VEXDREN-2710 file (C-alpha; in Angstrom, 1 decimal):
% VEXDREN-2710
k/r/px/py/pz
1/MET/-6.2/-6.1/11.4
2/THR/-8.6/-3.7/13.0
3/SER/-11.8/-2.1/12.0
4/PRO/-11.9/0.7/9.3
5/LEU/-9.7/3.7/10.3
6/HIS/-11.3/7.1/11.0
7/GLY/-10.0/10.1/10.1
8/SER/19.1/-1.0/8.7
9/SER/19.4/-3.2/11.2
10/SER/17.2/-6.1/10.9
11/VAL/15.4/-6.9/14.1
12/SER/12.3/-9.1/13.8
13/ALA/9.3/-7.6/12.0
14/LEU/6.1/-9.3/11.1
15/LEU/5.2/-9.0/7.4
16/ALA/1.6/-9.6/6.3
17/LEU/-1.0/-9.2/3.6
18/VAL/-4.6/-9.5/4.6
19/LEU/-8.0/-10.0/3.0
20/LEU/-10.8/-9.5/5.5
21/ALA/-14.5/-10.2/5.1
22/ALA/-16.7/-7.5/6.8
23/PRO/-19.7/-5.2/6.5
24/SER/-18.9/-2.6/6.0
25/PRO/-9.7/15.2/-13.6
26/ALA/-9.7/16.4/-17.2
27/HIS/-6.4/17.4/-18.7
28/ALA/-5.5/20.9/-18.1
29/GLY/-4.9/22.7/-21.3
30/GLU/-1.9/25.1/-21.4
31/GLY/-2.8/28.7/-22.0
32/ARG/-6.2/28.7/-20.3
33/ALA/-5.0/30.4/-17.2
34/ALA/-2.0/32.4/-16.1
35/PRO/0.8/30.2/-14.8
36/PRO/1.3/30.1/-11.0
37/LYS/4.0/32.4/-9.6
38/GLN/5.5/29.4/-7.8
39/VAL/5.8/25.8/-8.7
40/ARG/7.1/23.3/-6.2
41/GLY/8.9/20.3/-7.7
42/THR/10.0/17.2/-5.9
43/LEU/12.0/14.3/-7.3
44/THR/12.1/11.1/-5.3
45/ALA/14.4/8.1/-5.8
46/LEU/12.6/4.8/-4.9
47/PRO/12.9/1.1/-5.4
48/ALA/10.8/-0.4/-8.3
49/ILE/7.4/0.2/-6.6
50/VAL/5.6/1.8/-9.6
51/GLN/3.8/-0.9/-11.6
52/PRO/0.1/-0.3/-12.3
53/GLY/-1.6/-2.6/-14.7
54/THR/-4.5/-5.0/-15.4
55/ARG/-2.4/-8.2/-15.5
56/PRO/0.2/-10.0/-13.4
57/ALA/3.7/-8.7/-14.1
58/ASP/7.2/-9.7/-13.2
59/PRO/8.7/-7.2/-10.7
60/SER/11.5/-5.0/-12.0
61/ASP/15.0/-4.8/-10.6
62/ALA/15.4/-1.2/-11.8
63/GLY/14.7/1.7/-9.4
64/SER/12.1/4.4/-9.9
65/VAL/12.3/8.1/-10.0
66/VAL/9.0/10.0/-9.4
67/ALA/8.7/13.7/-10.2
68/ARG/5.9/15.7/-8.7
69/PHE/4.9/19.3/-9.4
70/THR/2.5/21.4/-7.3
71/PRO/0.1/22.8/-8.4
72/ALA/-0.6/19.9/-10.7
73/SER/-1.0/20.5/-14.5
74/PRO/-2.2/17.1/-15.8
75/GLY/-1.1/16.6/-19.4
76/ARG/1.9/18.9/-19.2
77/VAL/5.2/17.4/-20.3
78/VAL/7.9/16.4/-17.7
79/THR/11.4/15.9/-18.9
80/LEU/13.9/13.7/-16.9
81/GLU/17.6/14.7/-17.3
82/ARG/20.7/12.7/-16.3
83/ARG/24.0/14.3/-15.4
84/THR/26.6/12.8/-17.7
85/ARG/30.2/14.1/-18.0
86/GLY/29.2/17.3/-16.3
87/GLU/26.2/18.0/-18.6
88/TRP/22.5/17.5/-18.2
89/ARG/21.1/15.3/-20.9
90/ARG/17.5/14.4/-21.6
91/VAL/16.8/10.7/-21.0
92/GLY/13.0/10.6/-20.6
93/ARG/9.7/12.3/-21.2
94/ALA/6.3/11.8/-19.6
95/VAL/3.2/13.8/-18.9
96/GLU/1.9/14.9/-15.5
97/ASP/-0.9/12.8/-14.2
98/ALA/-3.7/13.8/-11.8
99/TRP/-1.2/13.9/-9.0
100/GLY/1.0/16.3/-11.0
101/SER/3.6/13.5/-11.1
102/ALA/5.4/11.5/-13.6
103/ALA/7.3/8.2/-13.0
104/PHE/10.5/7.0/-14.7
105/ALA/12.6/3.8/-14.5
106/PRO/16.1/4.8/-15.4
107/ARG/19.4/3.2/-14.7
108/PRO/21.5/4.4/-11.7
109/GLY/22.7/7.9/-11.8
110/THR/22.0/11.5/-10.9
111/TYR/18.8/13.1/-12.1
112/ARG/16.6/16.1/-12.1
113/ALA/13.2/16.9/-13.7
114/ARG/11.9/20.0/-15.4
115/THR/8.5/21.2/-16.7
116/THR/7.7/24.1/-18.9
117/GLY/4.6/26.1/-19.4
118/ARG/3.9/29.5/-21.1
119/GLY/7.5/30.4/-21.3
120/ARG/8.5/29.4/-17.7
121/THR/10.6/26.4/-16.8
122/TRP/10.8/24.9/-13.3
123/LEU/13.4/22.5/-12.2
124/SER/13.3/20.0/-9.4
125/GLY/16.2/19.3/-7.1
126/THR/18.6/16.5/-8.0
127/VAL/18.5/12.9/-6.7
128/ARG/20.9/10.0/-7.0
129/LEU/19.3/6.7/-8.0
130/LYS/21.2/3.6/-6.9
131/ARG/20.4/0.0/-6.8
132/TRP/18.3/-1.2/-3.9
133/ARG/19.0/-4.4/-2.1
134/THR/16.0/-6.8/-1.8
135/GLU/15.8/-8.2/1.7
136/PHE/12.7/-10.4/1.0
137/ALA/10.8/-11.3/-2.2
138/ASP/8.1/-13.7/-3.3
139/ASP/6.5/-13.7/-6.8
140/PHE/4.1/-16.5/-6.0
141/ASP/5.2/-18.5/-9.0
142/GLY/4.2/-22.2/-9.2
143/THR/1.0/-23.9/-8.0
144/ALA/1.4/-23.8/-4.2
145/LEU/2.3/-21.4/-1.4
146/ASP/5.9/-21.7/-0.3
147/THR/5.4/-22.9/3.3
148/SER/9.1/-22.5/4.1
149/VAL/8.3/-18.8/4.0
150/TRP/4.6/-18.4/4.7
151/ASN/2.5/-20.0/7.4
152/ASP/-1.2/-20.0/8.0
153/GLN/-1.7/-18.1/11.2
154/GLN/-3.8/-19.8/13.8
155/ARG/-6.6/-17.5/14.6
156/GLU/-9.7/-19.1/16.1
157/HIS/-12.8/-17.1/16.6
158/GLU/-10.9/-14.3/18.3
159/SER/-12.4/-11.3/19.9
160/VAL/-9.5/-9.2/21.1
161/TYR/-8.1/-7.1/18.3
162/ALA/-10.7/-7.0/15.5
163/PRO/-13.5/-9.4/16.7
164/ARG/-13.9/-12.4/14.4
165/THR/-16.4/-14.3/16.5
166/CYS/-17.7/-16.2/13.4
167/ALA/-14.5/-17.0/11.6
168/ARG/-11.3/-19.0/11.9
169/VAL/-8.2/-19.2/9.7
170/ASP/-7.8/-22.1/7.3
171/GLY/-5.5/-22.6/4.3
172/SER/-8.2/-24.2/2.1
173/VAL/-9.6/-20.7/1.1
174/ARG/-6.3/-19.4/-0.3
175/HIS/-4.4/-20.7/-3.3
176/VAL/-1.6/-19.9/-5.7
177/ALA/-2.3/-20.0/-9.5
178/ASP/-1.2/-18.0/-12.6
179/GLY/1.5/-16.2/-10.7
180/LEU/-0.9/-14.9/-8.1
181/LEU/-1.7/-15.6/-4.4
182/HIS/-5.5/-15.6/-4.2
183/LEU/-6.8/-14.7/-0.7
184/GLY/-10.5/-15.6/-0.1
185/ILE/-13.1/-16.7/2.5
186/GLY/-15.6/-19.5/2.6
187/VAL/-18.2/-21.2/4.7
188/ASP/-16.8/-23.4/7.4
189/PRO/-17.6/-27.0/6.3
190/ASP/-17.3/-28.2/9.9
191/ARG/-20.3/-26.0/10.9
192/LEU/-22.6/-26.2/7.9
193/GLY/-26.1/-25.3/8.9
194/THR/-25.0/-23.7/12.2
195/SER/-25.7/-20.0/12.7
196/CYS/-23.1/-17.8/14.5
197/SER/-24.4/-15.0/16.8
198/TYR/-22.3/-11.9/17.2
199/THR/-22.7/-8.3/18.5
200/TRP/-21.2/-5.2/17.0
201/GLY/-21.8/-1.7/18.0
202/GLY/-24.5/-2.8/20.5
203/ALA/-26.5/-4.5/17.7
204/PRO/-26.8/-8.3/17.5
205/GLY/-26.4/-10.2/14.2
206/THR/-26.1/-13.7/12.8
207/SER/-23.8/-15.2/10.2
208/PRO/-22.7/-18.6/8.9
209/TYR/-19.4/-19.7/10.4
210/LEU/-16.7/-18.8/8.0
211/LEU/-13.1/-19.6/7.0
212/ASN/-10.5/-16.8/6.5
213/SER/-7.1/-16.6/4.7
214/GLN/-4.3/-15.3/6.9
215/VAL/-0.8/-16.2/5.8
216/SER/2.3/-14.5/7.3
217/THR/6.1/-14.6/7.7
218/GLU/5.5/-14.7/11.5
219/PHE/7.9/-17.6/12.1
220/THR/10.3/-17.3/9.2
221/ARG/11.1/-13.7/8.2
222/SER/11.2/-10.5/10.2
223/PHE/12.4/-6.9/9.5
224/ARG/12.7/-3.6/11.2
225/HIS/12.4/-0.6/8.9
226/GLY/12.8/-0.5/5.1
227/ILE/10.4/-0.2/2.3
228/VAL/7.7/-2.9/2.4
229/ALA/5.7/-3.3/-0.8
230/ALA/3.0/-5.5/-2.4
231/ARG/1.4/-5.5/-5.8
232/MET/-2.3/-6.2/-5.3
233/ARG/-5.7/-6.2/-6.9
234/PHE/-8.6/-5.9/-4.5
235/GLN/-11.9/-7.7/-4.3
236/GLN/-15.1/-6.0/-5.4
237/ALA/-17.4/-7.6/-2.8
238/LYS/-18.4/-5.2/-0.1
239/GLY/-18.7/-7.9/2.5
240/LEU/-14.9/-8.4/2.4
241/HIS/-11.9/-6.2/3.1
242/ALA/-8.5/-6.8/1.9
243/GLY/-5.3/-5.5/3.3
244/PHE/-1.5/-5.6/3.6
245/TRP/-0.4/-5.0/7.2
246/MET/2.2/-5.7/9.8
247/LEU/2.0/-6.7/13.5
248/PRO/4.6/-7.0/16.2
249/VAL/6.2/-10.4/16.5
250/GLY/4.4/-12.4/19.1
251/THR/1.4/-10.0/18.6
252/THR/2.5/-8.2/21.8
253/TYR/2.1/-4.6/22.7
254/ALA/3.3/-2.4/25.5
255/ASP/0.6/-0.1/26.8
256/GLY/1.3/3.4/25.8
257/ASP/4.5/2.6/24.0
258/PRO/4.0/2.3/20.2
259/ALA/7.8/2.1/19.8
260/ALA/7.6/-1.4/21.4
261/GLY/5.2/-2.5/18.7
262/ALA/2.3/-1.1/16.6
263/GLU/-0.1/-2.3/14.0
264/ILE/1.0/-0.9/10.6
265/ASP/-1.8/-1.0/8.1
266/VAL/0.0/-0.4/4.8
267/VAL/-3.4/-0.6/2.9
268/GLU/-6.9/-1.8/3.5
269/PHE/-9.8/-1.9/1.1
270/PHE/-13.5/-2.5/2.0
271/GLY/-15.1/-3.3/-1.3
272/GLU/-17.6/-1.5/-3.6
273/ASN/-19.8/1.1/-1.9
274/GLY/-22.2/1.7/-4.9
275/ARG/-21.2/5.4/-5.2
276/GLY/-18.1/5.1/-7.2
277/SER/-16.0/6.8/-4.5
278/GLU/-14.2/3.7/-3.1
279/THR/-10.8/4.4/-1.8
280/ILE/-8.1/2.9/0.4
281/ALA/-7.2/3.2/4.1
282/SER/-3.9/3.3/5.8
283/GLY/-2.8/3.9/9.3
284/VAL/-1.1/2.9/12.6
285/HIS/-2.6/1.6/15.8
286/HIS/-1.3/1.1/19.3
287/TYR/-2.9/0.5/22.7
288/GLU/-3.1/2.3/26.0
289/ALA/-4.0/0.6/29.2
290/GLY/-7.2/-1.4/29.2
291/TRP/-7.1/-2.1/25.4
292/ASP/-7.8/1.6/24.7
293/LYS/-6.8/1.8/21.1
294/VAL/-5.2/4.9/19.6
295/SER/-5.5/5.1/15.8
296/ARG/-3.7/7.4/13.2
297/GLY/-4.6/7.7/9.6
298/GLY/-7.9/6.9/7.8
299/LEU/-9.4/6.8/4.4
300/PHE/-7.6/8.7/1.7
301/PRO/-9.8/9.9/-1.2
302/GLU/-6.7/11.4/-2.9
303/ALA/-5.5/7.9/-3.6
304/ARG/-8.2/7.5/-6.3
305/LYS/-5.9/9.5/-8.5
306/ALA/-4.0/6.2/-9.0
307/LEU/-6.9/4.7/-10.9
308/ASP/-6.8/4.7/-14.7
309/GLY/-9.9/6.4/-16.2
310/ASP/-13.1/4.8/-15.1
311/ARG/-11.4/1.7/-13.7
312/SER/-11.9/0.6/-10.1
313/TRP/-9.5/-0.9/-7.5
314/TRP/-10.8/-4.4/-8.5
315/ASP/-10.0/-3.8/-12.1
316/GLU/-6.2/-3.2/-11.9
317/PHE/-3.1/-4.0/-9.9
318/HIS/-1.2/-1.3/-8.0
319/VAL/1.9/-1.3/-5.7
320/PHE/1.1/-0.4/-2.2
321/SER/4.1/0.4/0.1
322/VAL/5.2/2.0/3.3
323/GLU/8.6/3.5/3.8
324/TRP/9.2/2.7/7.5
325/THR/12.2/4.4/9.2
326/ALA/13.1/5.1/12.8
327/LYS/11.4/8.5/12.5
328/GLU/8.3/8.1/10.3
329/TYR/6.1/6.1/8.0
330/VAL/5.5/7.2/4.3
331/PHE/2.6/5.5/2.6
332/ARG/2.5/5.4/-1.2
333/VAL/0.6/3.9/-4.1
334/ASP/2.7/3.4/-7.2
335/GLY/5.3/5.7/-5.7
336/ARG/2.9/8.5/-5.1
337/GLU/2.8/9.6/-1.5
338/TYR/-0.6/10.2/0.1
339/TYR/0.1/9.9/3.8
340/ARG/3.0/10.6/6.1
341/GLU/2.9/9.9/9.8
342/ARG/5.6/10.8/12.3
343/ARG/3.8/9.7/15.5
344/ASP/3.8/6.3/17.0
345/VAL/6.7/4.9/15.0
346/SER/7.4/1.3/15.9
347/GLN/11.0/0.2/16.5
348/ALA/10.0/-3.5/16.9
349/GLN/9.8/-6.6/14.8
350/GLN/6.6/-6.8/12.6
351/TRP/4.6/-9.2/10.1
352/VAL/1.2/-10.5/8.2
353/LEU/-0.6/-11.4/4.9
354/SER/-4.3/-12.5/5.2
355/ALA/-8.0/-12.6/4.3
356/LEU/-10.4/-12.3/7.2
357/THR/-14.0/-11.7/8.2
358/SER/-14.5/-9.3/11.1
359/ASP/-17.7/-8.9/13.1
360/TYR/-18.1/-5.2/12.0
361/GLU/-18.5/-6.3/8.3
362/LEU/-20.7/-9.4/8.5
363/ALA/-23.9/-7.6/8.0
364/GLU/-22.8/-6.7/4.4
365/LEU/-21.6/-10.1/3.4
366/THR/-24.0/-12.0/1.1
367/PRO/-23.6/-15.6/-0.2
368/ASP/-22.9/-14.6/-3.8
369/GLU/-19.7/-12.8/-2.6
370/LEU/-18.0/-15.7/-1.0
371/ASP/-16.1/-16.6/-4.2
372/ASP/-14.5/-13.1/-4.5
373/THR/-10.8/-12.9/-3.8
374/ALA/-8.0/-10.3/-3.5
375/GLN/-4.9/-11.2/-5.5
376/VAL/-1.3/-10.6/-4.6
377/ASP/1.2/-10.5/-7.5
378/TRP/4.4/-10.1/-5.5
379/VAL/5.8/-8.9/-2.2
380/ARG/9.1/-7.1/-1.7
381/VAL/11.0/-5.7/1.3
382/PHE/13.8/-3.4/0.4
383/ASP/16.7/-2.6/2.7
384/ALA/16.6/0.2/5.2
385/THR/20.1/1.5/4.4
386/SER/19.2/3.0/1.1
387/ARG/17.9/6.5/1.6
388/VAL/15.1/8.2/-0.3
389/SER/16.4/11.4/-1.8
390/THR/14.0/14.3/-2.1
391/ARG/14.4/18.0/-2.6
392/THR/11.9/20.7/-3.1
393/THR/12.6/23.6/-5.5
394/VAL/10.2/26.5/-5.1
395/GLY/9.4/28.7/-8.2
396/ARG/12.8/28.2/-9.8
397/ARG/12.5/29.8/-13.3
398/VAL/15.1/28.9/-15.8
399/ALA/15.6/31.0/-19.0
400/ALA/15.0/29.2/-22.3
401/GLY/18.0/26.9/-23.0
402/GLY/19.4/27.5/-19.5
403/ALA/20.4/25.0/-16.9
END
């Protein structure tokens, strides 16, 4: 995993979650303003990748339908309708959140969504929700990591991708308990009392030698395309960063050819910043000749809409996912899209799940933070043959009682 970003055929793919150690709106009341002349409504059929909450939870086998209306009107009712015997019947109600969206978990079928305000009703397009095939799953039940699936990557004080001069990977700083995979860091017992010197951005620094968590499916499971998702709760410590990411099998790149393999950072989080504005990062990296890195993506303040009230990323679990096709990546949190990238799409095999300490973060790491961990509730990879169905309806007004 690299420094913070600025800005179905199964072939092998490297799946990974990563924890890195480093430095590092009110409800809109109806009637207060004239309704917009146009409302854009989308309805998206997805696997079960909508599951916020403060506790571990079993994954669902039901699919998800996410309605989203723009402009948003938080608090306004959204009705989900199912086509049954040629008629549209109401099957669910929810209210728009800060995104202008509402999520449902209905049974397979054909659906549409509607919202009404001040006498105007807007309909989304229709989508057909079907069952998604799970290609890979781990719920981290039991008391130990399943080593027939996951392996501790051997990364020893590397300095090529994201320099970790002062750290190596060791399985002793990750563990499974209470249905969660805990990814952490720690002081390297083999080098106690020894100071590590490193340089970042032209400035020298020192740090204890550290152990990192980095587990992956590098040698056991691989995928190309599909929807890759993990339910995670991040660490609060600023000296750490957690992430869920994928690398090409063999960690090989072809200069100037991201289709041959790119780093796909589904999500990264760099800890508490003290300002209450913490958010997640997502993106894609590839390399040109001479290790000249090209990065897409960045930090996404909009993603904070996923947080419940005054809670923070370390207070609750969310599902972070990327829909990776031959043509694009779509990044979501709990089914809400916040980033879409059509450049540098990898067609190669990819992987990774880890907790690391990179040189660029070490200045922020303090001894009291070494016990903090990121937790992974479950990981899923859904097949690439299912297709997300989305349609946009612009300003479609329906008379009262009309369809």
